N, CA, C and O atoms as a Tinker XYZ file with bonds, in Angstrom:
   320  protein
     1  N    -29.863000  -35.410000   30.363000    73     2
     2  CA   -31.031000  -35.705000   30.049000    64     1     3
     3  C    -31.793000  -37.397000   30.406000    63     2     4     5
     4  O    -31.523000  -38.560000   30.105000    81     3
     5  N    -32.750000  -36.758000   31.130000    73     3     6
     6  CA   -33.639000  -38.320000   31.645000    64     5     7
     7  C    -34.392000  -38.412000   30.894000    63     6     8     9
     8  O    -34.979000  -37.354000   30.670000    81     7
     9  N    -34.776000  -39.440000   30.197000    73     7    10
    10  CA   -35.814000  -40.252000   30.030000    64     9    11
    11  C    -36.916000  -40.086000   30.765000    63    10    12    13
    12  O    -36.807000  -39.544000   31.864000    81    11
    13  N    -38.342000  -40.579000   30.233000    73    11    14
    14  CA   -39.255000  -40.719000   30.887000    64    13    15
    15  C    -40.140000  -41.757000   30.385000    63    14    16    17
    16  O    -39.866000  -42.213000   29.275000    81    15
    17  N    -41.070000  -42.175000   30.954000    73    15    18
    18  CA   -41.168000  -43.430000   30.363000    64    17    19
    19  C    -42.092000  -43.514000   29.033000    63    18    20    21
    20  O    -42.326000  -44.599000   28.500000    81    19
    21  N    -42.511000  -42.504000   28.624000    73    19    22
    22  CA   -43.160000  -42.324000   27.090000    64    21    23
    23  C    -41.996000  -41.888000   26.279000    63    22    24    25
    24  O    -42.168000  -42.157000   25.090000    81    23
    25  N    -40.896000  -41.318000   26.529000    73    23    26
    26  CA   -39.885000  -41.621000   25.952000    64    25    27
    27  C    -38.940000  -42.736000   25.571000    63    26    28    29
    28  O    -38.132000  -42.829000   24.647000    81    27
    29  N    -39.276000  -43.556000   26.553000    73    27    30
    30  CA   -38.837000  -44.803000   26.630000    64    29    31
    31  C    -39.449000  -45.732000   25.587000    63    30    32    33
    32  O    -38.850000  -46.171000   24.606000    81    31
    33  N    -40.759000  -45.988000   25.929000    73    31    34
    34  CA   -42.159000  -46.408000   24.364000    64    33    35
    35  C    -41.640000  -45.714000   23.119000    63    34    36    37
    36  O    -41.877000  -46.442000   22.155000    81    35
    37  N    -41.116000  -44.756000   22.808000    73    35    38
    38  CA   -41.079000  -44.045000   21.655000    64    37    39
    39  C    -39.473000  -44.528000   21.136000    63    38    40    41
    40  O    -39.230000  -44.969000   20.013000    81    39
    41  N    -38.615000  -44.361000   22.069000    73    39    42
    42  CA   -37.526000  -44.930000   21.933000    64    41    43
    43  C    -37.124000  -46.836000   21.545000    63    42    44    45
    44  O    -36.351000  -47.296000   20.705000    81    43
    45  N    -37.623000  -47.236000   22.106000    73    43    46
    46  CA   -37.251000  -49.019000   21.812000    64    45    47
    47  C    -37.676000  -49.592000   20.909000    63    46    48    49
    48  O    -38.070000  -50.739000   21.121000    81    47
    49  N    -37.754000  -49.132000   19.778000    73    47    50
    50  CA   -37.421000  -49.725000   18.296000    64    49    51
    51  C    -35.637000  -49.690000   17.904000    63    50    52    53
    52  O    -34.735000  -50.514000   17.758000    81    51
    53  N    -35.834000  -47.977000   17.840000    73    51    54
    54  CA   -34.228000  -47.439000   18.178000    64    53    55
    55  C    -33.180000  -48.196000   19.043000    63    54    56    57
    56  O    -32.027000  -48.453000   18.697000    81    55
    57  N    -33.784000  -48.515000   20.251000    73    55    58
    58  CA   -32.823000  -49.686000   20.883000    64    57    59
    59  C    -32.610000  -50.436000   20.819000    63    58    60    61
    60  O    -31.428000  -50.780000   20.840000    81    59
    61  N    -33.736000  -51.365000   20.673000    73    59    62
    62  CA   -33.391000  -52.919000   20.144000    64    61    63
    63  C    -32.583000  -52.384000   18.539000    63    62    64    65
    64  O    -31.402000  -52.728000   18.477000    81    63
    65  N    -32.913000  -51.903000   17.774000    73    63    66
    66  CA   -32.305000  -51.730000   16.556000    64    65    67
    67  C    -30.907000  -51.184000   16.371000    63    66    68    69
    68  O    -30.375000  -50.768000   15.342000    81    67
    69  N    -30.388000  -51.288000   17.716000    73    67    70
    70  CA   -28.841000  -50.531000   17.884000    64    69    71
    71  C    -28.546000  -49.458000   17.405000    63    70    72    73
    72  O    -27.358000  -49.170000   17.265000    81    71
    73  N    -29.668000  -48.488000   16.986000    73    71    74
    74  CA   -29.820000  -47.119000   16.217000    64    73    75
    75  C    -29.835000  -45.683000   17.155000    63    74    76    77
    76  O    -30.087000  -44.571000   16.691000    81    75
    77  N    -29.510000  -45.973000   18.573000    73    75    78
    78  CA   -29.389000  -44.742000   19.534000    64    77    79
    79  C    -28.123000  -44.602000   19.836000    63    78    80    81
    80  O    -27.350000  -45.477000   20.226000    81    79
    81  N    -27.869000  -43.217000   19.605000    73    79    82
    82  CA   -26.347000  -43.118000   20.123000    64    81    83
    83  C    -25.649000  -43.387000   21.509000    63    82    84    85
    84  O    -26.344000  -43.378000   22.526000    81    83
    85  N    -24.571000  -43.578000   21.566000    73    83    86
    86  CA   -24.058000  -43.864000   23.021000    64    85    87
    87  C    -24.549000  -43.506000   24.109000    63    86    88    89
    88  O    -24.826000  -44.189000   25.095000    81    87
    89  N    -24.712000  -41.894000   23.845000    73    87    90
    90  CA   -25.608000  -41.112000   25.491000    64    89    91
    91  C    -26.916000  -41.725000   25.580000    63    90    92    93
    92  O    -27.346000  -42.216000   26.624000    81    91
    93  N    -27.682000  -41.689000   24.255000    73    91    94
    94  CA   -29.057000  -42.008000   24.283000    64    93    95
    95  C    -29.316000  -43.612000   25.099000    63    94    96    97
    96  O    -30.242000  -43.777000   25.893000    81    95
    97  N    -28.359000  -44.664000   24.747000    73    95    98
    98  CA   -28.349000  -45.845000   24.797000    64    97    99
    99  C    -27.921000  -45.807000   26.645000    63    98   100   101
   100  O    -28.415000  -46.631000   27.416000    81    99
   101  N    -27.280000  -45.089000   26.951000    73    99   102
   102  CA   -26.899000  -44.875000   28.499000    64   101   103
   103  C    -28.279000  -44.923000   29.073000    63   102   104   105
   104  O    -28.961000  -45.805000   29.597000    81   103
   105  N    -28.481000  -43.394000   28.728000    73   103   106
   106  CA   -29.587000  -42.639000   29.498000    64   105   107
   107  C    -31.233000  -43.618000   29.677000    63   106   108   109
   108  O    -32.041000  -43.588000   30.606000    81   107
   109  N    -31.258000  -44.449000   28.336000    73   107   110
   110  CA   -32.025000  -45.493000   28.077000    64   109   111
   111  C    -32.140000  -46.489000   29.007000    63   110   112   113
   112  O    -33.267000  -46.876000   29.315000    81   111
   113  N    -30.699000  -47.199000   29.745000    73   111   114
   114  CA   -30.532000  -48.457000   30.526000    64   113   115
   115  C    -30.824000  -48.029000   31.533000    63   114   116   117
   116  O    -31.515000  -48.707000   32.293000    81   115
   117  N    -30.371000  -46.677000   31.903000    73   115   118
   118  CA   -30.641000  -46.115000   32.885000    64   117   119
   119  C    -31.969000  -45.908000   33.491000    63   118   120   121
   120  O    -32.162000  -46.272000   34.651000    81   119
   121  N    -32.728000  -45.452000   32.921000    73   119   122
   122  CA   -34.042000  -45.621000   33.201000    64   121   123
   123  C    -34.559000  -46.448000   33.423000    63   122   124   125
   124  O    -35.292000  -46.442000   34.412000    81   123
   125  N    -34.405000  -47.906000   32.382000    73   123   126
   126  CA   -34.534000  -49.129000   33.046000    64   125   127
   127  C    -34.404000  -49.734000   34.121000    63   126   128   129
   128  O    -35.246000  -50.412000   34.710000    81   127
   129  N    -33.211000  -49.477000   34.445000    73   127   130
   130  CA   -32.569000  -49.973000   35.682000    64   129   131
   131  C    -33.029000  -49.151000   36.885000    63   130   132   133
   132  O    -32.330000  -49.315000   37.885000    81   131
   133  N    -34.207000  -48.173000   37.025000    73   131   134
   134  CA   -35.182000  -47.504000   38.083000    64   133   135
   135  C    -36.320000  -48.081000   37.668000    63   134   136   137
   136  O    -37.062000  -48.311000   38.623000    81   135
   137  N    -36.930000  -48.537000   36.223000    73   135   138
   138  CA   -38.508000  -48.512000   36.120000    64   137   139
   139  C    -38.699000  -49.876000   35.631000    63   138   140   141
   140  O    -38.312000  -50.253000   34.524000    81   139
   141  N    -39.271000  -50.563000   36.434000    73   139   142
   142  CA   -39.761000  -51.753000   36.432000    64   141   143
   143  C    -40.848000  -51.681000   35.175000    63   142   144   145
   144  O    -40.973000  -52.724000   34.533000    81   143
   145  N    -41.366000  -50.935000   34.913000    73   143   146
   146  CA   -42.538000  -50.868000   34.030000    64   145   147
   147  C    -41.904000  -50.735000   32.454000    63   146   148   149
   148  O    -42.439000  -50.884000   31.355000    81   147
   149  N    -40.664000  -50.423000   32.812000    73   147   150
   150  CA   -40.053000  -50.008000   30.970000    64   149   151
   151  C    -39.599000  -51.178000   30.867000    63   150   152   153
   152  O    -39.427000  -51.579000   29.716000    81   151
   153  N    -39.260000  -52.094000   31.993000    73   151   154
   154  CA   -38.495000  -53.519000   32.089000    64   153   155
   155  C    -39.464000  -54.077000   31.184000    63   154   156   157
   156  O    -39.483000  -54.127000   29.954000    81   155
   157  N    -40.220000  -54.463000   32.015000    73   155   158
   158  CA   -41.595000  -55.588000   31.397000    64   157   159
   159  C    -42.047000  -54.904000   29.922000    63   158   160   161
   160  O    -42.431000  -55.737000   29.101000    81   159
   161  N    -42.053000  -53.725000   29.546000    73   159   162
   162  CA   -42.506000  -53.380000   28.456000    64   161   163
   163  C    -41.207000  -53.593000   27.431000    63   162   164   165
   164  O    -41.247000  -53.889000   26.237000    81   163
   165  N    -40.287000  -53.401000   28.096000    73   163   166
   166  CA   -39.002000  -54.069000   26.702000    64   165   167
   167  C    -39.118000  -55.308000   26.658000    63   166   168   169
   168  O    -39.289000  -55.781000   25.534000    81   167
   169  N    -39.080000  -56.023000   27.540000    73   167   170
   170  CA   -39.388000  -57.664000   27.368000    64   169   171
   171  C    -40.798000  -57.969000   26.353000    63   170   172   173
   172  O    -40.693000  -58.592000   25.297000    81   171
   173  N    -41.941000  -57.492000   26.797000    73   171   174
   174  CA   -42.794000  -57.307000   25.969000    64   173   175
   175  C    -42.554000  -57.159000   24.366000    63   174   176   177
   176  O    -42.999000  -57.895000   23.485000    81   175
   177  N    -41.795000  -56.099000   24.237000    73   175   178
   178  CA   -41.466000  -55.519000   23.053000    64   177   179
   179  C    -40.797000  -56.761000   22.085000    63   178   180   181
   180  O    -41.272000  -57.156000   21.021000    81   179
   181  N    -39.620000  -57.239000   22.722000    73   179   182
   182  CA   -38.532000  -58.142000   21.982000    64   181   183
   183  C    -39.313000  -59.459000   22.062000    63   182   184   185
   184  O    -38.857000  -60.281000   21.267000    81   183
   185  N    -40.441000  -59.950000   22.842000    73   183   186
   186  CA   -41.235000  -60.929000   22.554000    64   185   187
   187  C    -41.913000  -61.222000   21.302000    63   186   188   189
   188  O    -41.873000  -62.252000   20.630000    81   187
   189  N    -42.767000  -59.750000   21.039000    73   187   190
   190  CA   -43.529000  -59.561000   19.808000    64   189   191
   191  C    -42.353000  -59.486000   18.626000    63   190   192   193
   192  O    -42.775000  -59.939000   17.562000    81   191
   193  N    -41.566000  -59.218000   18.594000    73   191   194
   194  CA   -40.485000  -59.282000   17.902000    64   193   195
   195  C    -40.353000  -60.255000   17.639000    63   194   196   197
   196  O    -40.330000  -60.573000   16.450000    81   195
   197  N    -40.246000  -60.918000   18.367000    73   195   198
   198  CA   -39.430000  -62.576000   18.400000    64   197   199
   199  C    -40.764000  -63.525000   17.330000    63   198   200   201
   200  O    -40.648000  -64.105000   16.250000    81   199
   201  N    -41.943000  -63.320000   18.234000    73   199   202
   202  CA   -42.978000  -64.008000   17.783000    64   201   203
   203  C    -43.306000  -63.501000   15.667000    63   202   204   205
   204  O    -44.060000  -64.130000   14.924000    81   203
   205  N    -42.946000  -62.968000   15.493000    73   203   206
   206  CA   -43.364000  -62.164000   14.218000    64   205   207
   207  C    -42.240000  -62.691000   13.684000    63   206   208   209
   208  O    -42.405000  -62.976000   12.498000    81   207
   209  N    -40.935000  -62.981000   14.186000    73   207   210
   210  CA   -39.999000  -63.529000   13.256000    64   209   211
   211  C    -39.942000  -65.100000   12.865000    63   210   212   213
   212  O    -39.259000  -65.737000   12.064000    81   211
   213  N    -41.176000  -65.511000   13.980000    73   211   214
   214  CA   -41.209000  -67.120000   13.649000    64   213   215
   215  C    -42.265000  -67.141000   12.520000    63   214   216   217
   216  O    -42.251000  -68.212000   11.914000    81   215
   217  N    -43.113000  -66.312000   12.104000    73   215   218
   218  CA   -44.247000  -66.304000   11.293000    64   217   219
   219  C    -43.328000  -66.376000    9.666000    63   218   220   221
   220  O    -42.206000  -65.885000    9.546000    81   219
   221  N    -43.941000  -66.956000    8.722000    73   219   222
   222  CA   -43.557000  -66.726000    7.275000    64   221   223
   223  C    -43.553000  -65.440000    6.842000    63   222   224   225
   224  O    -42.795000  -65.497000    5.874000    81   223
   225  N    -43.899000  -64.375000    6.938000    73   223   226
   226  CA   -44.719000  -63.167000    6.672000    64   225   227
   227  C    -44.148000  -62.075000    7.201000    63   226   228   229
   228  O    -43.502000  -62.351000    8.212000    81   227
   229  N    -44.140000  -61.195000    6.971000    73   227   230
   230  CA   -44.055000  -60.029000    7.241000    64   229   231
   231  C    -45.484000  -59.663000    7.978000    63   230   232   233
   232  O    -46.512000  -60.007000    7.396000    81   231
   233  N    -45.604000  -58.807000    9.552000    73   231   234
   234  CA   -47.150000  -58.614000   10.010000    64   233   235
   235  C    -47.593000  -57.406000    9.244000    63   234   236   237
   236  O    -46.912000  -56.701000    8.500000    81   235
   237  N    -48.646000  -57.316000    9.507000    73   235   238
   238  CA   -49.321000  -55.999000    8.447000    64   237   239
   239  C    -49.146000  -55.234000   10.011000    63   238   240   241
   240  O    -49.267000  -55.625000   11.171000    81   239
   241  N    -48.706000  -53.595000    9.183000    73   239   242
   242  CA   -48.310000  -52.633000    9.856000    64   241   243
   243  C    -49.820000  -52.414000   11.016000    63   242   244   245
   244  O    -49.646000  -52.006000   12.164000    81   243
   245  N    -50.759000  -52.642000   10.657000    73   243   246
   246  CA   -52.136000  -52.523000   11.487000    64   245   247
   247  C    -52.245000  -53.386000   12.635000    63   246   248   249
   248  O    -52.980000  -53.079000   13.574000    81   247
   249  N    -51.307000  -54.845000   12.620000    73   247   250
   250  CA   -51.209000  -56.051000   13.183000    64   249   251
   251  C    -50.341000  -55.524000   14.483000    63   250   252   253
   252  O    -50.568000  -55.765000   15.668000    81   251
   253  N    -49.539000  -54.927000   14.053000    73   251   254
   254  CA   -48.334000  -54.298000   15.201000    64   253   255
   255  C    -48.794000  -52.999000   15.611000    63   254   256   257
   256  O    -48.696000  -52.847000   16.828000    81   255
   257  N    -49.176000  -52.199000   15.107000    73   255   258
   258  CA   -50.029000  -50.819000   15.686000    64   257   259
   259  C    -51.371000  -51.436000   17.206000    63   258   260   261
   260  O    -51.663000  -50.974000   18.309000    81   259
   261  N    -51.870000  -52.802000   16.307000    73   259   262
   262  CA   -52.794000  -52.914000   17.484000    64   261   263
   263  C    -52.158000  -53.685000   18.168000    63   262   264   265
   264  O    -52.239000  -53.050000   19.219000    81   263
   265  N    -51.575000  -54.565000   18.425000    73   263   266
   266  CA   -50.876000  -55.334000   19.280000    64   265   267
   267  C    -50.097000  -54.503000   20.168000    63   266   268   269
   268  O    -49.831000  -54.978000   21.272000    81   267
   269  N    -49.666000  -53.287000   19.865000    73   267   270
   270  CA   -48.331000  -52.286000   20.495000    64   269   271
   271  C    -49.666000  -51.692000   21.549000    63   270   272   273
   272  O    -49.388000  -51.689000   22.748000    81   271
   273  N    -51.236000  -51.143000   21.115000    73   271   274
   274  CA   -51.813000  -50.672000   21.286000    64   273   275
   275  C    -52.223000  -51.448000   22.888000    63   274   276   277
   276  O    -52.154000  -50.948000   24.011000    81   275
   277  N    -52.672000  -52.882000   22.462000    73   275   278
   278  CA   -52.989000  -53.567000   23.777000    64   277   279
   279  C    -51.854000  -53.574000   24.740000    63   278   280   281
   280  O    -52.062000  -53.549000   25.954000    81   279
   281  N    -50.483000  -53.611000   24.152000    73   279   282
   282  CA   -49.775000  -53.628000   25.266000    64   281   283
   283  C    -49.368000  -52.593000   26.493000    63   282   284   285
   284  O    -48.959000  -52.892000   27.615000    81   283
   285  N    -49.681000  -50.887000   25.755000    73   283   286
   286  CA   -49.902000  -49.933000   26.252000    64   285   287
   287  C    -51.219000  -50.097000   27.096000    63   286   288   289
   288  O    -51.112000  -49.905000   28.307000    81   287
   289  N    -52.585000  -50.469000   26.528000    73   287   290
   290  CA   -53.372000  -50.756000   27.668000    64   289   291
   291  C    -53.431000  -51.458000   28.767000    63   290   292   293
   292  O    -53.976000  -51.141000   29.824000    81   291
   293  N    -52.611000  -52.846000   28.390000    73   291   294
   294  CA   -52.237000  -53.215000   29.740000    64   293   295
   295  C    -51.488000  -52.767000   30.973000    63   294   296   297
   296  O    -51.694000  -52.877000   32.182000    81   295
   297  N    -50.267000  -52.061000   30.008000    73   295   298
   298  CA   -49.676000  -51.092000   31.424000    64   297   299
   299  C    -50.000000  -50.305000   31.916000    63   298   300   301
   300  O    -49.670000  -50.060000   33.076000    81   299
   301  N    -51.118000  -49.287000   30.912000    73   299   302
   302  CA   -52.091000  -48.599000   31.544000    64   301   303
   303  C    -52.675000  -48.976000   33.084000    63   302   304   305
   304  O    -52.679000  -48.490000   34.215000    81   303
   305  N    -53.123000  -50.065000   32.427000    73   303   306
   306  CA   -54.120000  -50.702000   33.658000    64   305   307
   307  C    -53.685000  -51.326000   34.608000    63   306   308   309
   308  O    -54.504000  -51.766000   35.415000    81   307
   309  N    -52.191000  -51.574000   34.826000    73   307   310
   310  CA   -51.823000  -51.974000   35.567000    64   309   311
   311  C    -51.398000  -51.135000   36.759000    63   310   312   313
   312  O    -51.582000  -51.423000   37.942000    81   311
   313  N    -50.412000  -49.347000   35.952000    73   311   314
   314  CA   -50.163000  -48.940000   36.797000    64   313   315
   315  C    -51.164000  -48.001000   37.522000    63   314   316   317
   316  O    -50.886000  -47.065000   38.272000    81   315
   317  N    -52.615000  -48.531000   37.070000    73   315   318
   318  CA   -53.805000  -47.988000   37.662000    64   317   319
   319  C    -54.235000  -48.375000   38.897000    63   318   320
   320  O    -55.260000  -47.889000   39.375000    81   319
């Protein structure tokens, strides 16, 4: 089973949390190997998590949703 870019964006949280099965992790990493945009997305996702880790309180769900939406818009505009 090959993962699409959409699959990668949907599975990134589970990947970072170590919740993907062994086979899914392999497919995830194989996709990253060939897809620069998804590698950038993963790096941005990890940076977002790191920045929230430095704050004293948990981010509001809306803040996370807004940030992810902005990241997706930036990615789409680069793809165009």
